[in-house]
Structures are given as C-alpha cells and as structure tokens.
N, C-alpha and C positions, 0 to 999 in steps of 0.2 A: 139635760139630753136625755132622752127617753131610750131606753136599747128596744126596742121591736123585731119580729120576727123578721122583716127584711132584714132588716141592717146583722143579724143573730146569722142569717141566711150569708150574707154576703161576705162578714167576715170569717165564717166556716171554707164559701168555695175559695176566700183567698189564702186560706191555711192550707185547704188541701194544693189549688194552683202554687202556693209554693213551696209548699214537700217536695211536688213530680216536678219543680222547676230544678231544686235543690237534690233532689237524685237524678234526675233524668238530663236535665239540660243544664244542670253548672258544672258536677263533673267530666264531659265531654270540652266544656271552656276552657277551664282553669285546664286540664291536661294542656288542649290548643295554645295556651298562654307560656305555659309553665314551658311546651317543646317550644314557643318562639321563640321565649326567653335562654333556651338552654343553645337555642343556635345561634342568636345572635352571640351571646359567653361567647362559645366555641369560635365563632368568627371570628372575635375579637382576638381571642388567642390564637387562635391559628393567625392573625394577620400582623400580632407581637411577635409570633416566630420567626415569623417570614422577612421580618424587618430583620431581628437579628440575624438570622441566618443571611438576609439582604451583607449584611455586614460583614460577617464573617467574611463572608465572600469577596465582598470588595477591597476586607482587610487581604485578604489572601493574594487576590489578584493583584494587591498592589506591592503587597508581598516579592509576590514571585517574579511582579514587571520589573523590578529593582533590581535584585537576585540576577535576573534574565543580563538586565542590560551593565549590573558591573561583570558577568561573566564574560560577556563581547566586550565592552571593556579591557578585562583581562587579554583574550584571543587577540583583539589588535594589537595592544600593547606588545606581549609575545611577537607578534608578528612584524611589528616595526623592531624590537629588536633586534629578530634574525634575521633583518634585512640589515640593520646597519648593521651586524654580524658578518654576514656575507659581502656587503657592500667595502668592509674594512679586510676581509681576508682578500678578494679577488682585487684588491687596490695591494697589500702587500705583496698574494702574488706577480702580480704585474709591473711591481717595483725591479723585485728580486730576477722577476725574470729579462726587466731590462737591463739590470746592472748585469746579468750572464753576457746576453748577447751585444752589450755594450765592452766587455771585458773580453770577448770572442772577436770581436771585430777588431781592437785594440791588439789584440795577439796575431790575429792575421794583419794587421797591417806591418805592424815590428818583425812580423817575419817574414811579409814581402821589401820590407826596408831594408831591411839584413841581406836577403836575396841581392835586392838590386846593386846595394854598395860591394856588394861581395864581386858578382857578378862586372862589377863598373871596377872595382880596381885590379880586376884577372885581365878588363880589356884595357886600361890605363898601361897595366906593367908590359901587356903586348903588344902596344903603343908605341911604350918610353924605348921595349929591345926593339921594335923593328924602325923605330925613330932612331936607337944608336946605331945600329945595324947600316942603315940608310947613309947616316953620316961620317960614316965611320968606312965605308965601302967610294965614296964618292971623294973628292979632294976637297979640302980643304981650305975653300974660300969664305969670307963672310958672307957674301953674296948665295951661293950653294947653303950654305948652314944656314940666312935669315930663311931662303925659299922652302928648304924642308923640316924647318920650326914652321911655318905658317901651313904648311899641310899638316904634319901633325898636328896642329892647333884646329884645321877647321873639322880633322876627322873625330876630334874627344869632342 
C-alpha cells in the first residue's frame, strides 16, 4: 500500500472531521443521552417510591378500616348492652308496678269485703231484732212463727 497525497488528505480530513465531531457534536449527544438516562433513572426511582407509598397507604387504609370496624362493633355492642339494660330495668319496674297495683287492689278488695261483712252483720242484727220483736209481739202459734221466719228469710 502506497501512501500518497490523496490518502493523506483523506486521513487529515477524517481527523479534522473526528476532532470537530468530538468537540462540537459528541458532547451535546452525550449530554442528551446522560440527561435521558438520568430522567429514566429518576422515573424508575419515583415509580419505586410511589409503589412503596401506595403500599404504605394501602396498609394504613386497611388498618384504619379495621380500626373503624372494631370501633363500630364496639359501639353496636355497647348499644345492645344498653338496650338490654333498659329492657331489664323496664321489666323490673313493670313487675314492681304490677305487684304494687295488685297489692293495692287486694287491699281495696279486703277493705270492701270487711265493709260488706260489717254492713251485713249490722243488717242481720237489725233483722234479727226486728224478727224477734215481731215474733214476740204476735201470738205465739207455730203458723205465725213459721210465716214470720219465712218473711225474715226472704228479707235476708
């Protein structure tokens, strides 16, 4: 192979072209590639952070939901407990009121019975006295006695 002026001219032109490319073309291309690599790396890093944040948020939401469910169940249980207490209290009060009313009614019945017995005794005594007076005032024959006793019996 012979080195001639054409080959040397082409080699010099290539070297000049390579130096110009290395000085003016290559750095912006390298910068653009590096910038794009950095953007991709940042995007991947942000995606990983977002994934972690999403997992944390999901876990936090699950915990909050479980806590809310537990609190709701606690409120429901407390309400049922209060309902049972109110029902028991109302039933106890109703039984006490029933016993009180029943006792009062029995006392009233007893009082009325005693009053009726007393009135009946008074009436019987009055009738007995009246009957005895009637028997004594009339003649003492058996037919009159029998009639008087029947009249007394009818009036009783």
